[in-house]
PDB file with SEQRES, HELIX, SHEET and CRYST1 records, atoms N, CA, C and O in Angstrom:
SEQRES   1 A   78  MET GLU CYS LYS TYR CYS GLY GLU ILE PHE VAL ASP ASP          
SEQRES   2 A   78  ASP GLY ALA ILE ALA ILE TYR TRP MET HIS GLN SER THR          
SEQRES   3 A   78  HIS HIS LYS GLU LYS MET THR ALA GLU GLU LYS VAL PHE          
SEQRES   4 A   78  GLU ASP PHE ARG LYS LYS MET ILE ARG GLN LYS GLU ASP          
SEQRES   5 A   78  TYR GLU ARG SER LYS GLU LYS THR GLY ASP SER ASP LEU          
SEQRES   6 A   78  ILE PHE ASN ALA LYS GLU ARG ASP ALA ARG ASN ARG SER          
HELIX    1 AA1 ALA A   16  HIS A   27  1                                  12    
HELIX    2 AA2 LYS A   29  LYS A   31  5                                   3    
HELIX    3 AA3 ALA A   34  THR A   60  1                                  27    
HELIX    4 AA4 SER A   63  ARG A   77  1                                  15    
CRYST1    1.000    1.000    1.000  90.00  90.00  90.00 P 1           1          
ATOM      1  N   MET A   1       2.672  -4.377 -21.389  1.00  0.00           N  
ATOM      2  CA  MET A   1       2.211  -5.536 -20.654  1.00  0.00           C  
ATOM      3  C   MET A   1       0.681  -5.485 -20.636  1.00  0.00           C  
ATOM      4  O   MET A   1       0.088  -4.418 -20.473  1.00  0.00           O  
ATOM      5  N   GLU A   2       0.064  -6.627 -20.801  1.00  0.00           N  
ATOM      6  CA  GLU A   2      -1.391  -6.696 -20.867  1.00  0.00           C  
ATOM      7  C   GLU A   2      -1.930  -7.634 -19.792  1.00  0.00           C  
ATOM      8  O   GLU A   2      -1.385  -8.713 -19.559  1.00  0.00           O  
ATOM      9  N   CYS A   3      -3.002  -7.207 -19.148  1.00  0.00           N  
ATOM     10  CA  CYS A   3      -3.659  -8.038 -18.138  1.00  0.00           C  
ATOM     11  C   CYS A   3      -4.297  -9.239 -18.831  1.00  0.00           C  
ATOM     12  O   CYS A   3      -5.043  -9.081 -19.797  1.00  0.00           O  
ATOM     13  N   LYS A   4      -4.003 -10.430 -18.339  1.00  0.00           N  
ATOM     14  CA  LYS A   4      -4.537 -11.630 -18.988  1.00  0.00           C  
ATOM     15  C   LYS A   4      -6.012 -11.859 -18.675  1.00  0.00           C  
ATOM     16  O   LYS A   4      -6.654 -12.696 -19.310  1.00  0.00           O  
ATOM     17  N   TYR A   5      -6.556 -11.127 -17.707  1.00  0.00           N  
ATOM     18  CA  TYR A   5      -7.950 -11.311 -17.344  1.00  0.00           C  
ATOM     19  C   TYR A   5      -8.889 -10.307 -18.008  1.00  0.00           C  
ATOM     20  O   TYR A   5      -9.997 -10.672 -18.400  1.00  0.00           O  
ATOM     21  N   CYS A   6      -8.465  -9.045 -18.141  1.00  0.00           N  
ATOM     22  CA  CYS A   6      -9.371  -8.039 -18.701  1.00  0.00           C  
ATOM     23  C   CYS A   6      -8.803  -7.339 -19.931  1.00  0.00           C  
ATOM     24  O   CYS A   6      -9.519  -6.588 -20.593  1.00  0.00           O  
ATOM     25  N   GLY A   7      -7.535  -7.569 -20.247  1.00  0.00           N  
ATOM     26  CA  GLY A   7      -6.943  -6.979 -21.438  1.00  0.00           C  
ATOM     27  C   GLY A   7      -6.429  -5.560 -21.261  1.00  0.00           C  
ATOM     28  O   GLY A   7      -5.966  -4.946 -22.222  1.00  0.00           O  
ATOM     29  N   GLU A   8      -6.503  -5.029 -20.044  1.00  0.00           N  
ATOM     30  CA  GLU A   8      -5.983  -3.675 -19.819  1.00  0.00           C  
ATOM     31  C   GLU A   8      -4.481  -3.661 -20.116  1.00  0.00           C  
ATOM     32  O   GLU A   8      -3.749  -4.583 -19.756  1.00  0.00           O  
ATOM     33  N   ILE A   9      -4.046  -2.589 -20.783  1.00  0.00           N  
ATOM     34  CA  ILE A   9      -2.641  -2.468 -21.186  1.00  0.00           C  
ATOM     35  C   ILE A   9      -1.912  -1.572 -20.187  1.00  0.00           C  
ATOM     36  O   ILE A   9      -2.419  -0.526 -19.782  1.00  0.00           O  
ATOM     37  N   PHE A  10      -0.710  -2.007 -19.799  1.00  0.00           N  
ATOM     38  CA  PHE A  10       0.131  -1.252 -18.873  1.00  0.00           C  
ATOM     39  C   PHE A  10       1.388  -0.820 -19.610  1.00  0.00           C  
ATOM     40  O   PHE A  10       2.028  -1.624 -20.287  1.00  0.00           O  
ATOM     41  N   VAL A  11       1.736   0.448 -19.475  1.00  0.00           N  
ATOM     42  CA  VAL A  11       2.916   0.995 -20.137  1.00  0.00           C  
ATOM     43  C   VAL A  11       4.163   0.381 -19.515  1.00  0.00           C  
ATOM     44  O   VAL A  11       4.279   0.300 -18.292  1.00  0.00           O  
ATOM     45  N   ASP A  12       5.089  -0.047 -20.353  1.00  0.00           N  
ATOM     46  CA  ASP A  12       6.346  -0.619 -19.855  1.00  0.00           C  
ATOM     47  C   ASP A  12       7.258   0.496 -19.371  1.00  0.00           C  
ATOM     48  O   ASP A  12       7.879   1.197 -20.169  1.00  0.00           O  
ATOM     49  N   ASP A  13       7.333   0.651 -18.058  1.00  0.00           N  
ATOM     50  CA  ASP A  13       8.264   1.596 -17.446  1.00  0.00           C  
ATOM     51  C   ASP A  13       8.749   0.983 -16.144  1.00  0.00           C  
ATOM     52  O   ASP A  13       8.507  -0.195 -15.881  1.00  0.00           O  
ATOM     53  N   ASP A  14       9.425   1.766 -15.339  1.00  0.00           N  
ATOM     54  CA  ASP A  14      10.018   1.232 -14.108  1.00  0.00           C  
ATOM     55  C   ASP A  14       8.992   0.656 -13.131  1.00  0.00           C  
ATOM     56  O   ASP A  14       9.300  -0.288 -12.404  1.00  0.00           O  
ATOM     57  N   GLY A  15       7.786   1.205 -13.104  1.00  0.00           N  
ATOM     58  CA  GLY A  15       6.787   0.758 -12.140  1.00  0.00           C  
ATOM     59  C   GLY A  15       5.738  -0.178 -12.712  1.00  0.00           C  
ATOM     60  O   GLY A  15       4.759  -0.489 -12.034  1.00  0.00           O  
ATOM     61  N   ALA A  16       5.920  -0.636 -13.945  1.00  0.00           N  
ATOM     62  CA  ALA A  16       4.894  -1.438 -14.620  1.00  0.00           C  
ATOM     63  C   ALA A  16       4.574  -2.730 -13.879  1.00  0.00           C  
ATOM     64  O   ALA A  16       3.407  -3.100 -13.755  1.00  0.00           O  
ATOM     65  N   ILE A  17       5.589  -3.410 -13.391  1.00  0.00           N  
ATOM     66  CA  ILE A  17       5.359  -4.689 -12.705  1.00  0.00           C  
ATOM     67  C   ILE A  17       4.547  -4.472 -11.433  1.00  0.00           C  
ATOM     68  O   ILE A  17       3.599  -5.210 -11.164  1.00  0.00           O  
ATOM     69  N   ALA A  18       4.919  -3.462 -10.654  1.00  0.00           N  
ATOM     70  CA  ALA A  18       4.189  -3.182  -9.412  1.00  0.00           C  
ATOM     71  C   ALA A  18       2.745  -2.792  -9.713  1.00  0.00           C  
ATOM     72  O   ALA A  18       1.823  -3.241  -9.031  1.00  0.00           O  
ATOM     73  N   ILE A  19       2.550  -1.964 -10.724  1.00  0.00           N  
ATOM     74  CA  ILE A  19       1.194  -1.539 -11.096  1.00  0.00           C  
ATOM     75  C   ILE A  19       0.383  -2.739 -11.582  1.00  0.00           C  
ATOM     76  O   ILE A  19      -0.794  -2.876 -11.248  1.00  0.00           O  
ATOM     77  N   TYR A  20       1.012  -3.596 -12.363  1.00  0.00           N  
ATOM     78  CA  TYR A  20       0.341  -4.802 -12.862  1.00  0.00           C  
ATOM     79  C   TYR A  20      -0.118  -5.688 -11.707  1.00  0.00           C  
ATOM     80  O   TYR A  20      -1.261  -6.145 -11.697  1.00  0.00           O  
ATOM     81  N   TRP A  21       0.767  -5.937 -10.729  1.00  0.00           N  
ATOM     82  CA  TRP A  21       0.401  -6.798  -9.602  1.00  0.00           C  
ATOM     83  C   TRP A  21      -0.657  -6.150  -8.717  1.00  0.00           C  
ATOM     84  O   TRP A  21      -1.521  -6.840  -8.176  1.00  0.00           O  
ATOM     85  N   MET A  22      -0.594  -4.829  -8.567  1.00  0.00           N  
ATOM     86  CA  MET A  22      -1.632  -4.137  -7.791  1.00  0.00           C  
ATOM     87  C   MET A  22      -2.983  -4.293  -8.495  1.00  0.00           C  
ATOM     88  O   MET A  22      -4.003  -4.538  -7.850  1.00  0.00           O  
ATOM     89  N   HIS A  23      -2.978  -4.147  -9.819  1.00  0.00           N  
ATOM     90  CA  HIS A  23      -4.199  -4.317 -10.608  1.00  0.00           C  
ATOM     91  C   HIS A  23      -4.744  -5.734 -10.434  1.00  0.00           C  
ATOM     92  O   HIS A  23      -5.939  -5.923 -10.208  1.00  0.00           O  
ATOM     93  N   GLN A  24      -3.864  -6.721 -10.540  1.00  0.00           N  
ATOM     94  CA  GLN A  24      -4.275  -8.121 -10.399  1.00  0.00           C  
ATOM     95  C   GLN A  24      -4.926  -8.368  -9.042  1.00  0.00           C  
ATOM     96  O   GLN A  24      -6.012  -8.943  -8.967  1.00  0.00           O  
ATOM     97  N   SER A  25      -4.270  -7.939  -7.980  1.00  0.00           N  
ATOM     98  CA  SER A  25      -4.784  -8.228  -6.637  1.00  0.00           C  
ATOM     99  C   SER A  25      -6.036  -7.426  -6.315  1.00  0.00           C  
ATOM    100  O   SER A  25      -6.866  -7.869  -5.520  1.00  0.00           O  
ATOM    101  N   THR A  26      -6.182  -6.257  -6.920  1.00  0.00           N  
ATOM    102  CA  THR A  26      -7.352  -5.420  -6.662  1.00  0.00           C  
ATOM    103  C   THR A  26      -8.569  -5.877  -7.459  1.00  0.00           C  
ATOM    104  O   THR A  26      -9.677  -5.936  -6.926  1.00  0.00           O  
ATOM    105  N   HIS A  27      -8.365  -6.197  -8.729  1.00  0.00           N  
ATOM    106  CA  HIS A  27      -9.494  -6.466  -9.622  1.00  0.00           C  
ATOM    107  C   HIS A  27      -9.736  -7.939  -9.946  1.00  0.00           C  
ATOM    108  O   HIS A  27     -10.841  -8.295 -10.356  1.00  0.00           O  
ATOM    109  N   HIS A  28      -8.752  -8.787  -9.777  1.00  0.00           N  
ATOM    110  CA  HIS A  28      -8.893 -10.167 -10.245  1.00  0.00           C  
ATOM    111  C   HIS A  28      -8.456 -11.211  -9.219  1.00  0.00           C  
ATOM    112  O   HIS A  28      -8.097 -12.324  -9.603  1.00  0.00           O  
ATOM    113  N   LYS A  29      -8.476 -10.887  -7.947  1.00  0.00           N  
ATOM    114  CA  LYS A  29      -8.001 -11.812  -6.907  1.00  0.00           C  
ATOM    115  C   LYS A  29      -8.729 -13.162  -6.979  1.00  0.00           C  
ATOM    116  O   LYS A  29      -8.112 -14.214  -6.810  1.00  0.00           O  
ATOM    117  N   GLU A  30     -10.031 -13.126  -7.227  1.00  0.00           N  
ATOM    118  CA  GLU A  30     -10.802 -14.374  -7.263  1.00  0.00           C  
ATOM    119  C   GLU A  30     -10.479 -15.226  -8.487  1.00  0.00           C  
ATOM    120  O   GLU A  30     -10.743 -16.428  -8.491  1.00  0.00           O  
ATOM    121  N   LYS A  31      -9.910 -14.614  -9.528  1.00  0.00           N  
ATOM    122  CA  LYS A  31      -9.565 -15.353 -10.749  1.00  0.00           C  
ATOM    123  C   LYS A  31      -8.129 -15.873 -10.738  1.00  0.00           C  
ATOM    124  O   LYS A  31      -7.758 -16.690 -11.581  1.00  0.00           O  
ATOM    125  N   MET A  32      -7.331 -15.409  -9.801  1.00  0.00           N  
ATOM    126  CA  MET A  32      -5.920 -15.791  -9.771  1.00  0.00           C  
ATOM    127  C   MET A  32      -5.767 -17.270  -9.425  1.00  0.00           C  
ATOM    128  O   MET A  32      -6.551 -17.829  -8.658  1.00  0.00           O  
ATOM    129  N   THR A  33      -4.742 -17.890 -10.008  1.00  0.00           N  
ATOM    130  CA  THR A  33      -4.448 -19.288  -9.689  1.00  0.00           C  
ATOM    131  C   THR A  33      -3.846 -19.364  -8.291  1.00  0.00           C  
ATOM    132  O   THR A  33      -3.447 -18.348  -7.721  1.00  0.00           O  
ATOM    133  N   ALA A  34      -3.785 -20.558  -7.752  1.00  0.00           N  
ATOM    134  CA  ALA A  34      -3.200 -20.748  -6.418  1.00  0.00           C  
ATOM    135  C   ALA A  34      -1.751 -20.272  -6.398  1.00  0.00           C  
ATOM    136  O   ALA A  34      -1.310 -19.656  -5.428  1.00  0.00           O  
ATOM    137  N   GLU A  35      -1.016 -20.555  -7.461  1.00  0.00           N  
ATOM    138  CA  GLU A  35       0.387 -20.129  -7.537  1.00  0.00           C  
ATOM    139  C   GLU A  35       0.498 -18.605  -7.560  1.00  0.00           C  
ATOM    140  O   GLU A  35       1.361 -18.036  -6.893  1.00  0.00           O  
ATOM    141  N   GLU A  36      -0.371 -17.943  -8.324  1.00  0.00           N  
ATOM    142  CA  GLU A  36      -0.354 -16.479  -8.375  1.00  0.00           C  
ATOM    143  C   GLU A  36      -0.691 -15.886  -7.008  1.00  0.00           C  
ATOM    144  O   GLU A  36      -0.121 -14.868  -6.615  1.00  0.00           O  
ATOM    145  N   LYS A  37      -1.606 -16.512  -6.291  1.00  0.00           N  
ATOM    146  CA  LYS A  37      -1.964 -16.031  -4.951  1.00  0.00           C  
ATOM    147  C   LYS A  37      -0.797 -16.182  -3.981  1.00  0.00           C  
ATOM    148  O   LYS A  37      -0.575 -15.316  -3.136  1.00  0.00           O  
ATOM    149  N   VAL A  38      -0.050 -17.279  -4.099  1.00  0.00           N  
ATOM    150  CA  VAL A  38       1.128 -17.477  -3.250  1.00  0.00           C  
ATOM    151  C   VAL A  38       2.151 -16.385  -3.535  1.00  0.00           C  
ATOM    152  O   VAL A  38       2.705 -15.794  -2.608  1.00  0.00           O  
ATOM    153  N   PHE A  39       2.404 -16.114  -4.816  1.00  0.00           N  
ATOM    154  CA  PHE A  39       3.353 -15.062  -5.174  1.00  0.00           C  
ATOM    155  C   PHE A  39       2.878 -13.698  -4.693  1.00  0.00           C  
ATOM    156  O   PHE A  39       3.684 -12.883  -4.243  1.00  0.00           O  
ATOM    157  N   GLU A  40       1.582 -13.445  -4.784  1.00  0.00           N  
ATOM    158  CA  GLU A  40       1.020 -12.175  -4.322  1.00  0.00           C  
ATOM    159  C   GLU A  40       1.215 -12.020  -2.814  1.00  0.00           C  
ATOM    160  O   GLU A  40       1.618 -10.955  -2.347  1.00  0.00           O  
ATOM    161  N   ASP A  41       0.931 -13.073  -2.056  1.00  0.00           N  
ATOM    162  CA  ASP A  41       1.127 -13.025  -0.604  1.00  0.00           C  
ATOM    163  C   ASP A  41       2.598 -12.813  -0.258  1.00  0.00           C  
ATOM    164  O   ASP A  41       2.928 -12.032   0.635  1.00  0.00           O  
ATOM    165  N   PHE A  42       3.476 -13.512  -0.969  1.00  0.00           N  
ATOM    166  CA  PHE A  42       4.913 -13.372  -0.744  1.00  0.00           C  
ATOM    167  C   PHE A  42       5.376 -11.947  -1.046  1.00  0.00           C  
ATOM    168  O   PHE A  42       6.149 -11.362  -0.287  1.00  0.00           O  
ATOM    169  N   ARG A  43       4.897 -11.402  -2.155  1.00  0.00           N  
ATOM    170  CA  ARG A  43       5.271 -10.040  -2.543  1.00  0.00           C  
ATOM    171  C   ARG A  43       4.816  -9.037  -1.485  1.00  0.00           C  
ATOM    172  O   ARG A  43       5.565  -8.127  -1.129  1.00  0.00           O  
ATOM    173  N   LYS A  44       3.593  -9.200  -0.983  1.00  0.00           N  
ATOM    174  CA  LYS A  44       3.080  -8.296   0.051  1.00  0.00           C  
ATOM    175  C   LYS A  44       3.916  -8.388   1.323  1.00  0.00           C  
ATOM    176  O   LYS A  44       4.211  -7.368   1.946  1.00  0.00           O  
ATOM    177  N   LYS A  45       4.299  -9.606   1.714  1.00  0.00           N  
ATOM    178  CA  LYS A  45       5.124  -9.780   2.913  1.00  0.00           C  
ATOM    179  C   LYS A  45       6.492  -9.138   2.735  1.00  0.00           C  
ATOM    180  O   LYS A  45       7.010  -8.511   3.659  1.00  0.00           O  
ATOM    181  N   MET A  46       7.074  -9.289   1.560  1.00  0.00           N  
ATOM    182  CA  MET A  46       8.385  -8.693   1.292  1.00  0.00           C  
ATOM    183  C   MET A  46       8.312  -7.166   1.351  1.00  0.00           C  
ATOM    184  O   MET A  46       9.199  -6.521   1.910  1.00  0.00           O  
ATOM    185  N   ILE A  47       7.266  -6.594   0.779  1.00  0.00           N  
ATOM    186  CA  ILE A  47       7.090  -5.139   0.814  1.00  0.00           C  
ATOM    187  C   ILE A  47       6.910  -4.672   2.255  1.00  0.00           C  
ATOM    188  O   ILE A  47       7.492  -3.666   2.661  1.00  0.00           O  
ATOM    189  N   ARG A  48       6.105  -5.399   3.029  1.00  0.00           N  
ATOM    190  CA  ARG A  48       5.873  -5.032   4.433  1.00  0.00           C  
ATOM    191  C   ARG A  48       7.172  -5.114   5.239  1.00  0.00           C  
ATOM    192  O   ARG A  48       7.452  -4.234   6.052  1.00  0.00           O  
ATOM    193  N   GLN A  49       7.968  -6.172   5.016  1.00  0.00           N  
ATOM    194  CA  GLN A  49       9.243  -6.311   5.723  1.00  0.00           C  
ATOM    195  C   GLN A  49      10.203  -5.190   5.354  1.00  0.00           C  
ATOM    196  O   GLN A  49      10.913  -4.670   6.215  1.00  0.00           O  
ATOM    197  N   LYS A  50      10.230  -4.816   4.083  1.00  0.00           N  
ATOM    198  CA  LYS A  50      11.111  -3.729   3.650  1.00  0.00           C  
ATOM    199  C   LYS A  50      10.689  -2.421   4.317  1.00  0.00           C  
ATOM    200  O   LYS A  50      11.534  -1.659   4.787  1.00  0.00           O  
ATOM    201  N   GLU A  51       9.374  -2.161   4.356  1.00  0.00           N  
ATOM    202  CA  GLU A  51       8.882  -0.945   4.999  1.00  0.00           C  
ATOM    203  C   GLU A  51       9.204  -0.947   6.490  1.00  0.00           C  
ATOM    204  O   GLU A  51       9.612   0.079   7.035  1.00  0.00           O  
ATOM    205  N   ASP A  52       9.026  -2.083   7.152  1.00  0.00           N  
ATOM    206  CA  ASP A  52       9.361  -2.190   8.579  1.00  0.00           C  
ATOM    207  C   ASP A  52      10.849  -1.942   8.805  1.00  0.00           C  
ATOM    208  O   ASP A  52      11.234  -1.246   9.744  1.00  0.00           O  
ATOM    209  N   TYR A  53      11.681  -2.514   7.941  1.00  0.00           N  
ATOM    210  CA  TYR A  53      13.129  -2.329   8.054  1.00  0.00           C  
ATOM    211  C   TYR A  53      13.499  -0.860   7.869  1.00  0.00           C  
ATOM    212  O   TYR A  53      14.321  -0.330   8.618  1.00  0.00           O  
ATOM    213  N   GLU A  54      12.901  -0.197   6.878  1.00  0.00           N  
ATOM    214  CA  GLU A  54      13.193   1.218   6.638  1.00  0.00           C  
ATOM    215  C   GLU A  54      12.788   2.066   7.844  1.00  0.00           C  
ATOM    216  O   GLU A  54      13.512   2.982   8.235  1.00  0.00           O  
ATOM    217  N   ARG A  55      11.622   1.756   8.434  1.00  0.00           N  
ATOM    218  CA  ARG A  55      11.184   2.507   9.619  1.00  0.00           C  
ATOM    219  C   ARG A  55      12.137   2.287  10.789  1.00  0.00           C  
ATOM    220  O   ARG A  55      12.491   3.239  11.485  1.00  0.00           O  
ATOM    221  N   SER A  56      12.555   1.044  11.010  1.00  0.00           N  
ATOM    222  CA  SER A  56      13.461   0.775  12.129  1.00  0.00           C  
ATOM    223  C   SER A  56      14.825   1.405  11.879  1.00  0.00           C  
ATOM    224  O   SER A  56      15.490   1.849  12.814  1.00  0.00           O  
ATOM    225  N   LYS A  57      15.234   1.441  10.632  1.00  0.00           N  
ATOM    226  CA  LYS A  57      16.515   2.056  10.288  1.00  0.00           C  
ATOM    227  C   LYS A  57      16.476   3.563  10.561  1.00  0.00           C  
ATOM    228  O   LYS A  57      17.454   4.141  11.034  1.00  0.00           O  
ATOM    229  N   GLU A  58      15.328   4.195  10.256  1.00  0.00           N  
ATOM    230  CA  GLU A  58      15.179   5.624  10.544  1.00  0.00           C  
ATOM    231  C   GLU A  58      15.199   5.869  12.050  1.00  0.00           C  
ATOM    232  O   GLU A  58      15.773   6.849  12.523  1.00  0.00           O  
ATOM    233  N   LYS A  59      14.564   4.963  12.796  1.00  0.00           N  
ATOM    234  CA  LYS A  59      14.434   5.133  14.240  1.00  0.00           C  
ATOM    235  C   LYS A  59      15.752   4.858  14.966  1.00  0.00           C  
ATOM    236  O   LYS A  59      16.144   5.629  15.843  1.00  0.00           O  
ATOM    237  N   THR A  60      16.440   3.767  14.611  1.00  0.00           N  
ATOM    238  CA  THR A  60      17.631   3.363  15.357  1.00  0.00           C  
ATOM    239  C   THR A  60      18.932   3.594  14.612  1.00  0.00           C  
ATOM    240  O   THR A  60      20.008   3.483  15.199  1.00  0.00           O  
ATOM    241  N   GLY A  61      18.851   3.913  13.337  1.00  0.00           N  
ATOM    242  CA  GLY A  61      20.062   4.104  12.544  1.00  0.00           C  
ATOM    243  C   GLY A  61      20.446   2.823  11.837  1.00  0.00           C  
ATOM    244  O   GLY A  61      19.900   1.755  12.111  1.00  0.00           O  
ATOM    245  N   ASP A  62      21.381   2.943  10.936  1.00  0.00           N  
ATOM    246  CA  ASP A  62      21.856   1.798  10.163  1.00  0.00           C  
ATOM    247  C   ASP A  62      22.655   0.883  11.077  1.00  0.00           C  
ATOM    248  O   ASP A  62      23.606   1.332  11.717  1.00  0.00           O  
ATOM    249  N   SER A  63      22.289  -0.384  11.151  1.00  0.00           N  
ATOM    250  CA  SER A  63      22.922  -1.317  12.090  1.00  0.00           C  
ATOM    251  C   SER A  63      24.419  -1.452  11.839  1.00  0.00           C  
ATOM    252  O   SER A  63      25.180  -1.588  12.797  1.00  0.00           O  
ATOM    253  N   ASP A  64      24.863  -1.420  10.593  1.00  0.00           N  
ATOM    254  CA  ASP A  64      26.297  -1.517  10.307  1.00  0.00           C  
ATOM    255  C   ASP A  64      27.046  -0.322  10.881  1.00  0.00           C  
ATOM    256  O   ASP A  64      28.136  -0.470  11.434  1.00  0.00           O  
ATOM    257  N   LEU A  65      26.461   0.852  10.747  1.00  0.00           N  
ATOM    258  CA  LEU A  65      27.119   2.049  11.273  1.00  0.00           C  
ATOM    259  C   LEU A  65      27.179   2.003  12.795  1.00  0.00           C  
ATOM    260  O   LEU A  65      28.193   2.372  13.387  1.00  0.00           O  
ATOM    261  N   ILE A  66      26.105   1.555  13.428  1.00  0.00           N  
ATOM    262  CA  ILE A  66      26.076   1.464  14.892  1.00  0.00           C  
ATOM    263  C   ILE A  66      27.106   0.452  15.368  1.00  0.00           C  
ATOM    264  O   ILE A  66      27.872   0.740  16.287  1.00  0.00           O  
ATOM    265  N   PHE A  67      27.138  -0.735  14.756  1.00  0.00           N  
ATOM    266  CA  PHE A  67      28.089  -1.774  15.143  1.00  0.00           C  
ATOM    267  C   PHE A  67      29.519  -1.282  14.962  1.00  0.00           C  
ATOM    268  O   PHE A  67      30.352  -1.456  15.852  1.00  0.00           O  
ATOM    269  N   ASN A  68      29.808  -0.672  13.820  1.00  0.00           N  
ATOM    270  CA  ASN A  68      31.166  -0.197  13.556  1.00  0.00           C  
ATOM    271  C   ASN A  68      31.582   0.890  14.540  1.00  0.00           C  
ATOM    272  O   ASN A  68      32.737   0.931  14.962  1.00  0.00           O  
ATOM    273  N   ALA A  69      30.658   1.768  14.908  1.00  0.00           N  
ATOM    274  CA  ALA A  69      30.971   2.825  15.866  1.00  0.00           C  
ATOM    275  C   ALA A  69      31.259   2.232  17.243  1.00  0.00           C  
ATOM    276  O   ALA A  69      32.193   2.664  17.918  1.00  0.00           O  
ATOM    277  N   LYS A  70      30.465   1.245  17.668  1.00  0.00           N  
ATOM    278  CA  LYS A  70      30.687   0.607  18.973  1.00  0.00           C  
ATOM    279  C   LYS A  70      32.018  -0.132  18.986  1.00  0.00           C  
ATOM    280  O   LYS A  70      32.752  -0.076  19.972  1.00  0.00           O  
ATOM    281  N   GLU A  71      32.329  -0.822  17.897  1.00  0.00           N  
ATOM    282  CA  GLU A  71      33.593  -1.557  17.813  1.00  0.00           C  
ATOM    283  C   GLU A  71      34.780  -0.588  17.840  1.00  0.00           C  
ATOM    284  O   GLU A  71      35.783  -0.850  18.504  1.00  0.00           O  
ATOM    285  N   ARG A  72      34.663   0.518  17.126  1.00  0.00           N  
ATOM    286  CA  ARG A  72      35.722   1.524  17.101  1.00  0.00           C  
ATOM    287  C   ARG A  72      35.927   2.110  18.496  1.00  0.00           C  
ATOM    288  O   ARG A  72      37.064   2.285  18.935  1.00  0.00           O  
ATOM    289  N   ASP A  73      34.829   2.413  19.196  1.00  0.00           N  
ATOM    290  CA  ASP A  73      34.927   2.962  20.545  1.00  0.00           C  
ATOM    291  C   ASP A  73      35.586   1.962  21.490  1.00  0.00           C  
ATOM    292  O   ASP A  73      36.397   2.348  22.332  1.00  0.00           O  
ATOM    293  N   ALA A  74      35.246   0.688  21.360  1.00  0.00           N  
ATOM    294  CA  ALA A  74      35.839  -0.349  22.214  1.00  0.00           C  
ATOM    295  C   ALA A  74      37.339  -0.451  21.963  1.00  0.00           C  
ATOM    296  O   ALA A  74      38.113  -0.619  22.905  1.00  0.00           O  
ATOM    297  N   ARG A  75      37.755  -0.353  20.709  1.00  0.00           N  
ATOM    298  CA  ARG A  75      39.184  -0.426  20.390  1.00  0.00           C  
ATOM    299  C   ARG A  75      39.926   0.805  20.903  1.00  0.00           C  
ATOM    300  O   ARG A  75      41.075   0.707  21.336  1.00  0.00           O  
ATOM    301  N   ASN A  76      39.277   1.951  20.855  1.00  0.00           N  
ATOM    302  CA  ASN A  76      39.919   3.185  21.318  1.00  0.00           C  
ATOM    303  C   ASN A  76      40.109   3.182  22.833  1.00  0.00           C  
ATOM    304  O   ASN A  76      41.048   3.800  23.336  1.00  0.00           O  
ATOM    305  N   ARG A  77      39.225   2.492  23.570  1.00  0.00           N  
ATOM    306  CA  ARG A  77      39.344   2.425  25.024  1.00  0.00           C  
ATOM    307  C   ARG A  77      40.460   1.478  25.451  1.00  0.00           C  
ATOM    308  O   ARG A  77      40.984   1.592  26.559  1.00  0.00           O  
ATOM    309  N   SER A  78      40.818   0.552  24.583  1.00  0.00           N  
ATOM    310  CA  SER A  78      41.840  -0.456  24.938  1.00  0.00           C  
ATOM    311  C   SER A  78      43.218   0.130  24.984  1.00  0.00           C  
ATOM    312  O   SER A  78      44.182  -0.582  25.266  1.00  0.00           O  
TER     313      SER A  78                                                      
END                                                                             
């Protein structure tokens, strides 16, 4: 993959897309089109939400497991 602004080449591997977008936002933010900026903002929000979710999951546990345990306990009391 090649940067369309400076020609830097990125090796095609599992992290190439993330590295490419990090490069774009770090080095070429002022050159990005309005559409690219919208996608960049959206991508950042999605990453932040995923990180927040992972932190809350570590703190409170997996919501499905908690719900299922509470439901099981309620049925056992009946």
